[in-house]
C-alpha positions as CSV (number, residue, x, y, z in Angstrom):
1,M,-74.5,12.5,-142.8
2,S,-72.6,12.8,-139.4
3,D,-70.3,16.2,-138.2
4,D,-66.9,16.0,-140.0
5,G,-67.4,12.6,-141.8
6,F,-67.2,10.9,-138.8
7,Y,-68.7,7.7,-138.7
8,P,-67.3,6.0,-135.3
9,D,-67.6,2.3,-134.6
10,I,-68.6,2.5,-130.9
11,N,-67.7,-1.1,-130.5
12,V,-64.0,-0.6,-131.3
13,L,-64.0,2.6,-129.6
14,E,-64.9,0.7,-126.8
15,K,-62.8,-2.3,-127.1
16,N,-59.7,0.1,-127.0
17,R,-60.8,2.6,-124.8
18,D,-60.7,5.4,-126.7
19,V,-62.0,7.9,-124.3
20,E,-61.3,11.0,-127.1
21,G,-63.1,9.1,-129.8
22,L,-66.2,8.1,-127.5
23,I,-66.3,11.8,-126.1
24,R,-66.4,13.2,-130.0
25,A,-68.9,10.6,-131.0
26,L,-71.1,12.3,-127.5
27,N,-71.5,15.2,-129.8
28,N,-72.1,13.5,-132.9
29,D,-75.1,14.6,-135.2
30,D,-76.8,11.4,-135.1
31,Y,-78.4,10.4,-131.7
32,L,-77.9,6.6,-132.2
33,I,-74.4,7.1,-131.9
34,R,-74.8,9.6,-128.8
35,K,-76.6,7.1,-127.4
36,E,-73.8,4.3,-127.9
37,A,-71.1,6.6,-126.9
38,A,-72.7,7.5,-123.7
39,R,-73.6,3.9,-123.0
40,S,-69.8,2.8,-123.7
41,L,-68.8,5.8,-121.4
42,K,-70.8,4.3,-118.4
43,K,-68.6,1.0,-118.9
44,V,-65.6,2.4,-119.7
45,G,-65.7,4.9,-117.0
46,D,-62.9,7.8,-117.3
47,S,-62.5,10.7,-115.6
48,R,-62.2,12.8,-118.8
49,A,-65.5,12.3,-119.6
50,I,-66.8,14.2,-116.6
51,V,-67.7,17.4,-118.1
52,P,-68.6,15.8,-121.4
53,L,-71.1,13.7,-119.8
54,I,-73.0,16.8,-117.8
55,Q,-73.2,18.5,-121.1
56,S,-75.0,15.3,-122.6
57,L,-77.2,14.9,-119.4
58,Q,-78.5,19.0,-119.9
59,Y,-82.1,18.9,-120.5
60,E,-84.2,21.1,-122.9
61,K,-87.8,21.0,-123.4
62,W,-87.5,20.2,-127.0
63,Q,-85.4,17.3,-126.1
64,S,-88.9,15.4,-124.8
65,K,-90.1,14.7,-128.0
66,N,-87.0,12.5,-128.9
67,T,-86.9,9.3,-126.7
68,I,-83.3,8.5,-128.3
69,L,-82.0,12.0,-126.7
70,G,-83.8,10.8,-123.2
71,T,-81.6,7.5,-123.8
72,V,-78.3,9.7,-123.9
73,R,-79.3,11.6,-120.6
74,E,-80.0,8.0,-118.9
75,F,-76.8,6.5,-119.9
76,S,-74.7,9.7,-118.9
77,A,-76.3,9.6,-115.5
78,E,-75.7,6.1,-115.1
79,A,-72.0,7.0,-115.8
80,L,-71.8,10.1,-113.9
81,G,-72.7,8.1,-110.8
82,K,-70.3,5.3,-111.5
83,L,-67.4,8.0,-112.1
84,G,-68.5,9.5,-108.4
85,D,-67.2,12.9,-109.1
86,S,-68.5,15.8,-107.0
87,R,-68.5,17.9,-110.2
88,A,-71.8,16.0,-111.4
89,V,-74.1,17.0,-108.1
90,K,-75.6,19.8,-109.1
91,P,-76.5,19.1,-112.6
92,L,-77.7,15.4,-111.8
93,I,-79.8,17.3,-108.7
94,Y,-81.1,19.6,-111.5
95,S,-81.5,16.6,-113.6
96,M,-83.6,15.0,-110.9
97,N,-86.0,17.3,-110.4
98,E,-86.6,18.9,-113.9
99,D,-86.1,16.5,-116.9
100,D,-89.1,15.1,-118.4
101,D,-88.0,11.5,-118.4
102,V,-89.0,9.4,-115.5
103,E,-85.7,7.4,-116.3
104,V,-83.8,10.0,-116.5
105,R,-85.1,11.3,-112.9
106,W,-84.7,7.8,-111.1
107,K,-81.4,7.4,-112.8
108,S,-80.0,10.9,-111.4
109,A,-81.3,10.1,-108.1
110,W,-79.4,6.5,-107.9
111,A,-76.2,8.4,-109.2
112,L,-76.3,11.0,-106.4
113,G,-76.2,8.3,-104.3
114,E,-73.2,6.7,-106.0
115,I,-71.3,9.7,-105.6
116,G,-71.8,10.2,-102.1
117,D,-71.9,13.9,-101.5
118,S,-73.7,15.2,-99.0
119,Q,-75.1,18.4,-100.5
120,A,-77.3,16.2,-102.6
121,T,-79.2,15.4,-99.0
122,D,-81.9,17.8,-99.4
123,A,-82.6,17.3,-102.6
124,L,-82.8,13.8,-102.2
125,I,-85.5,14.1,-99.4
126,E,-87.6,16.2,-101.2
127,A,-87.4,13.7,-104.0
128,L,-89.3,11.5,-101.5
129,K,-92.1,13.0,-102.2
130,S,-91.8,12.9,-106.3
131,S,-95.3,11.2,-108.0
132,S,-92.8,8.7,-109.7
133,W,-92.1,5.8,-107.3
134,N,-89.1,4.9,-109.3
135,V,-87.6,8.0,-108.0
136,R,-89.0,7.8,-104.7
137,E,-87.5,4.5,-104.8
138,N,-84.0,5.7,-105.4
139,A,-84.2,8.7,-103.8
140,A,-84.5,6.5,-100.5
141,G,-81.7,4.5,-101.5
142,S,-79.3,7.1,-102.0
143,L,-80.3,8.5,-98.7
144,G,-78.8,5.4,-97.1
145,K,-75.8,5.5,-99.0
146,L,-75.3,8.9,-97.9
147,R,-76.2,8.0,-94.1
148,A,-77.9,11.3,-93.9
149,I,-79.1,11.8,-90.3
150,D,-81.7,14.2,-91.6
151,A,-83.5,12.0,-93.8
152,V,-84.8,9.9,-90.9
153,E,-87.9,11.3,-90.4
154,P,-88.9,12.0,-93.7
155,L,-87.9,8.4,-94.5
156,I,-90.4,6.8,-91.6
157,A,-92.7,8.7,-93.2
158,T,-92.2,7.1,-96.5
159,L,-92.5,3.4,-94.7
160,E,-96.1,3.8,-95.5
161,D,-95.6,4.3,-99.1
162,K,-98.0,2.6,-101.4
163,E,-95.4,1.3,-103.3
164,W,-93.4,-1.8,-101.5
165,R,-90.0,-0.7,-103.6
166,V,-89.8,2.2,-101.9
167,R,-90.9,0.5,-98.3
168,K,-88.4,-1.7,-98.9
169,N,-85.4,0.9,-100.1
170,S,-86.3,2.6,-96.8
171,V,-86.0,0.1,-94.8
172,V,-82.4,-0.4,-96.3
173,A,-81.6,3.0,-95.6
174,L,-82.8,3.6,-92.2
175,G,-80.8,0.7,-91.3
176,K,-77.5,2.1,-93.1
177,I,-78.0,5.3,-90.9
178,G,-79.2,3.2,-87.7
179,D,-80.9,6.1,-85.7
180,E,-83.2,4.3,-82.7
181,K,-86.3,6.9,-83.7
182,A,-86.6,4.1,-86.4
183,I,-86.9,1.1,-84.7
184,K,-90.6,1.0,-83.6
185,P,-91.7,2.2,-87.1
186,L,-89.5,-0.5,-88.3
187,L,-91.6,-3.1,-86.2
188,N,-94.9,-2.2,-87.6
189,L,-93.4,-3.6,-91.3
190,L,-92.7,-7.3,-89.9
191,S,-96.3,-7.3,-90.8
192,D,-96.1,-5.7,-94.2
193,E,-97.8,-7.3,-97.0
194,D,-94.8,-8.1,-98.8
195,S,-92.4,-10.3,-98.1
196,D,-89.2,-8.6,-99.3
197,V,-90.4,-5.8,-97.2
198,R,-90.6,-8.1,-94.2
199,R,-87.4,-9.8,-95.0
200,K,-85.4,-6.7,-95.0
201,T,-87.0,-5.4,-91.7
202,I,-85.9,-8.4,-90.1
203,E,-82.5,-8.0,-91.3
204,V,-82.2,-4.2,-90.4
205,L,-83.7,-5.1,-86.8
206,A,-81.5,-7.7,-86.1
207,N,-78.4,-5.4,-87.7
208,M,-79.4,-2.6,-85.0
209,G,-78.8,-5.4,-82.0
210,D,-79.1,-4.5,-78.6
211,K,-80.7,-1.0,-79.7
212,A,-84.0,-3.0,-81.0
213,F,-84.1,-5.5,-78.0
214,N,-86.3,-4.5,-75.6
215,P,-88.8,-3.3,-78.3
216,L,-88.9,-6.5,-79.9
217,M,-89.2,-8.1,-76.2
218,D,-92.3,-6.0,-75.8
219,L,-94.0,-7.0,-79.8
220,F,-93.0,-10.4,-78.8
221,Y,-95.3,-10.1,-75.7
222,Q,-98.4,-8.8,-77.8
223,K,-101.4,-11.4,-78.2
224,D,-101.8,-11.2,-82.2
225,W,-99.7,-14.7,-82.8
226,Y,-98.4,-13.3,-86.1
227,I,-96.5,-10.5,-84.7
228,R,-95.3,-12.8,-81.9
229,S,-93.9,-15.0,-84.6
230,K,-91.9,-12.6,-86.5
231,A,-90.6,-11.0,-83.2
232,A,-89.3,-14.2,-82.4
233,K,-87.4,-14.5,-85.7
234,V,-85.8,-11.4,-85.3
235,L,-84.7,-12.1,-81.6
236,G,-83.1,-14.8,-82.7
237,E,-81.0,-13.3,-85.1
238,I,-79.8,-10.9,-82.8
239,G,-78.8,-13.5,-80.8
240,D,-78.7,-12.1,-77.5
241,K,-78.9,-14.6,-74.6
242,R,-81.1,-13.0,-72.6
243,V,-83.8,-14.2,-74.2
244,V,-83.3,-17.8,-73.7
245,E,-85.2,-17.8,-70.3
246,P,-88.0,-16.3,-71.5
247,F,-88.5,-18.5,-74.5
248,I,-87.6,-21.6,-72.8
249,E,-90.7,-20.4,-70.7
250,V,-93.1,-20.1,-73.6
251,L,-92.3,-23.8,-74.4
252,S,-93.2,-24.7,-71.3
253,K,-96.4,-23.1,-70.9
254,K,-99.9,-24.1,-72.0
255,R,-101.4,-20.7,-72.7
256,K,-103.2,-20.9,-75.8
257,A,-100.6,-17.9,-77.2
258,D,-97.7,-20.0,-76.4
259,R,-99.1,-23.0,-78.0
260,N,-99.5,-21.6,-81.5
261,R,-97.2,-23.4,-83.4
262,Y,-95.5,-20.6,-85.5
263,V,-94.6,-18.9,-82.1
264,R,-93.7,-21.8,-80.6
265,G,-91.5,-23.1,-84.2
266,R,-90.1,-19.5,-84.2
267,V,-89.1,-19.6,-80.5
268,V,-87.6,-22.8,-81.0
269,E,-85.2,-21.7,-84.2
270,A,-84.3,-18.7,-82.2
271,L,-83.0,-21.1,-79.4
272,G,-81.3,-22.9,-82.1
273,K,-79.7,-19.9,-83.4
274,I,-78.5,-18.7,-80.3
275,G,-76.9,-22.2,-79.4
276,D,-77.4,-22.1,-75.6
277,L,-77.4,-25.3,-74.0
278,R,-79.7,-24.0,-71.5
279,A,-82.1,-24.9,-73.8
280,I,-81.8,-28.6,-74.6
281,N,-84.1,-29.8,-72.3
282,A,-87.1,-27.8,-73.9
283,L,-86.2,-28.2,-77.3
284,T,-86.0,-32.1,-76.5
285,D,-89.5,-31.9,-75.1
286,A,-90.7,-30.2,-78.1
287,L,-89.9,-33.0,-80.4
288,D,-93.2,-34.1,-79.0
289,D,-95.0,-31.4,-80.3
290,D,-98.2,-31.7,-81.8
291,T,-97.1,-30.5,-85.0
292,I,-94.6,-31.0,-87.7
293,F,-93.4,-27.4,-88.2
294,V,-92.6,-27.2,-84.3
295,R,-91.0,-31.0,-84.3
296,Q,-88.7,-30.3,-87.1
297,K,-87.2,-26.8,-85.9
298,A,-86.8,-28.5,-82.7
299,E,-84.8,-30.7,-84.0
300,E,-82.8,-28.8,-86.2
301,A,-82.1,-26.4,-83.2
302,I,-80.7,-29.0,-81.3
303,I,-78.7,-30.5,-83.9
304,R,-77.5,-27.0,-83.8
305,I,-76.8,-26.0,-80.5
306,R,-74.9,-29.9,-80.4
307,S,-72.7,-29.2,-83.2
308,L,-71.8,-25.7,-81.5
309,D,-69.8,-27.7,-78.9
310,Y,-67.8,-28.9,-81.4
311,S,-64.1,-27.2,-81.8
312,G,-63.2,-28.4,-85.6
313,E,-64.9,-28.7,-88.8
314,F,-67.5,-31.2,-89.7
315,T,-70.2,-32.2,-92.4
316,Q,-73.2,-34.6,-92.0
317,F,-73.6,-37.8,-93.4
318,S,-77.1,-38.6,-94.5
319,D,-78.9,-41.9,-96.5
320,G,-82.5,-40.3,-95.8
321,S,-83.1,-43.0,-93.1
322,I,-80.6,-41.7,-90.8
323,S,-78.5,-38.6,-90.1
324,F,-75.4,-37.5,-88.2
325,N,-72.4,-34.9,-88.2
326,Y,-69.0,-36.2,-87.9
327,P,-65.5,-34.7,-88.4
328,V,-64.5,-33.7,-92.2
329,D,-61.2,-36.4,-91.9
330,W,-63.1,-39.0,-90.8
331,I,-63.9,-41.9,-93.8
332,I,-67.6,-43.2,-93.5
333,N,-68.7,-45.7,-95.6
334,T,-72.3,-47.6,-96.7
335,I,-71.7,-51.1,-96.2
336,V,-75.4,-52.5,-97.1
337,T,-77.7,-49.7,-98.0
338,H,-79.6,-48.4,-94.9
339,E,-78.4,-51.9,-92.7
340,K,-74.8,-50.9,-92.0
341,Y,-72.3,-48.6,-92.3
342,E,-68.6,-48.5,-91.0
343,G,-66.3,-45.6,-90.5
344,H,-63.0,-44.4,-88.7
345,N,-61.0,-41.4,-87.9
346,P,-57.3,-40.9,-89.5
347,H,-55.4,-42.7,-87.2
348,L,-57.9,-45.5,-86.8
349,S,-57.6,-45.3,-83.1
350,V,-61.6,-45.1,-83.5
351,K,-63.6,-47.2,-85.1
352,L,-67.5,-47.3,-85.7
353,T,-70.0,-49.7,-86.9
354,I,-73.9,-48.5,-87.0
355,Y,-76.3,-51.4,-87.5
356,K,-80.0,-51.4,-88.2
357,K,-82.0,-54.1,-86.7
358,S,-86.2,-53.8,-87.9
359,D,-86.9,-57.3,-87.2
360,L,-87.4,-57.1,-83.7
361,E,-90.5,-58.9,-82.9
362,D,-91.8,-58.0,-79.5
363,L,-88.4,-57.1,-78.1
364,T,-88.8,-53.8,-75.9
365,F,-86.2,-51.1,-75.2
366,D,-85.7,-52.5,-71.8
367,D,-85.1,-56.2,-73.7
368,L,-82.2,-54.3,-76.1
369,I,-80.3,-53.1,-73.2
370,K,-80.4,-56.7,-71.1
371,I,-79.6,-57.9,-74.3
372,W,-76.3,-56.1,-74.7
373,D,-75.2,-56.7,-70.9
374,E,-75.3,-60.1,-71.9
375,I,-73.1,-59.1,-75.1
376,F,-70.7,-57.3,-72.4
377,E,-70.3,-60.3,-69.8
378,Y,-70.0,-62.8,-72.9
379,Q,-67.1,-60.7,-74.7
380,N,-65.3,-60.0,-71.8
381,I,-66.1,-56.5,-71.2
382,I,-66.4,-54.5,-68.1
383,P,-69.0,-52.1,-68.0
384,T,-68.2,-48.8,-66.1
385,T,-71.2,-46.6,-67.2
386,Q,-74.6,-47.0,-68.6
387,N,-77.5,-44.4,-68.8
388,T,-80.7,-44.1,-70.9
389,S,-82.1,-41.1,-72.3
390,R,-84.9,-40.0,-74.6
391,M,-85.4,-37.2,-77.2
392,G,-88.7,-37.1,-78.2
393,K,-90.2,-40.6,-79.5
394,T,-86.6,-41.7,-79.8
395,N,-85.4,-44.0,-76.7
396,A,-81.4,-44.0,-76.3
397,F,-79.4,-45.7,-74.0
398,F,-75.5,-45.0,-73.6
399,M,-73.3,-48.2,-72.5
400,M,-69.2,-48.2,-72.2
401,G,-66.8,-50.9,-70.9
402,E,-63.4,-51.8,-71.1
403,S,-62.5,-55.0,-73.3
404,M,-60.2,-56.8,-70.9
405,D,-58.9,-58.9,-73.8
406,T,-57.8,-55.9,-75.8
407,N,-57.7,-53.2,-73.3
408,N,-60.0,-50.8,-76.1
409,V,-62.8,-49.0,-74.8
410,I,-66.5,-50.1,-75.7
411,I,-69.0,-47.6,-76.8
412,I,-72.8,-48.7,-77.6
413,V,-75.1,-46.2,-78.3
414,G,-78.7,-47.2,-79.1
415,Y,-81.3,-45.7,-81.0
416,M,-85.1,-47.0,-80.7
417,L,-87.8,-45.5,-82.9
418,Y,-91.3,-47.1,-82.9
419,E,-90.3,-50.5,-84.2
420,I,-86.6,-49.4,-85.7
421,F,-83.5,-49.8,-84.0
422,Y,-79.7,-48.8,-84.4
423,Y,-77.1,-49.0,-82.3
424,L,-73.8,-47.2,-83.0
425,H,-70.6,-49.5,-82.1
426,F,-67.3,-47.9,-80.9
427,T,-64.3,-49.3,-80.7
428,I,-61.5,-46.8,-79.0
429,K,-57.6,-47.4,-78.2
430,P,-56.7,-47.0,-75.0
431,N,-55.6,-43.2,-74.0
432,V,-58.2,-41.7,-75.9
433,T,-57.1,-37.7,-76.9
434,D,-59.8,-34.9,-75.7
435,R,-60.4,-34.2,-80.0
436,E,-61.1,-37.9,-80.3
437,Q,-63.4,-37.7,-77.4
438,E,-65.2,-34.6,-79.3
439,D,-65.4,-36.5,-82.6
440,I,-67.2,-39.4,-80.8
441,D,-69.4,-36.7,-78.8
442,L,-70.5,-34.8,-82.0
443,I,-71.8,-38.1,-84.2
444,I,-73.6,-39.5,-80.8
445,N,-75.4,-36.0,-80.0
446,T,-76.4,-35.4,-83.9
447,F,-77.6,-38.8,-84.4
448,R,-80.9,-39.1,-86.1
449,I,-83.4,-41.4,-87.6
450,H,-86.1,-40.2,-89.8
451,I,-89.2,-41.9,-90.6
């Protein structure tokens, strides 16, 4: 029988946010009712419950034989963490150190971080030595939330913890504290056996920015290809343009260390993220790399850099055979699947038609240019610009002229990859604006054929 004949419906009390009723239930003779009351107070989150929750957190040895009471203390610790009241700090420290239930200890460590009171720092540092990895993990996380500078050296020590969750939380904590002393120890974790630890380490080093730049460059010039590739990835995330020239140099060298496909792939990827136009030629050469990994990264990097030049918003058209970026306010339609496409800008001042030709027989790239010279002459278009280029294995030519009949500007851009030929036909009304020219450049610069 419950005390005073009080048989509370915890769900109703929680729904009605009856904090007084839940506090009373927290002292009920029925341990199951206490457990549910603590759980509900964790959800309701009312400061009136601080003292009762502290009382229900108190541990006595006889309670170790009752798992339900352990759950009461566990929920009480969580509720105190969410309430964030400093009155709970000392009781939680005691609970973290002395409770026999490991769930209560690690949730107390977590709660101390949520409260964010620096008086818990020393106790959390000591908890990094706990025999329970759950406690060590949450102590590390809480020290990060406290931005506890005194915890830097102890956290560095835990980077060698046998449990990956502890290492990961320590990495995150060191990132939040931001002390330079952590950089070199963190660099060692770029080759950690756990992918989550490596990922968090990359994020933390990237966020450290300039502080981590020189140590990462030193790491990049080591012999181990795996370390070099990881360093390149982080340097790309940092985005410091000081790395552009050294990375371009790597792509141009033939040394064995620089020919590793993962190193080259991450260097290419980094150059794309940095977005410096100086890298375009080196990235274009990388389109002919022996490995598909590097070629794909090079294509993505070039598209990214070209797109960064564009001042407006854009989206991507892709049907599997071709892809290109175009302004969001344009209309692009497929007329004949994989064979013909039409598009235009909102004012119809620029119209685009894309054709595919695959029945070229023995026609060469130079033959195609001569054919368009003849078409221009036949259609009374006076040519003003003509040039050719190569991007990887794709040959391209650009022709621009003015129609003597309509005064429209005509642009033809042809792309030939193996036996497949696409050409883009732009019809542009006179006096094109700078924005309209940007739209055209975006489409041309990002056009790709996929085989």
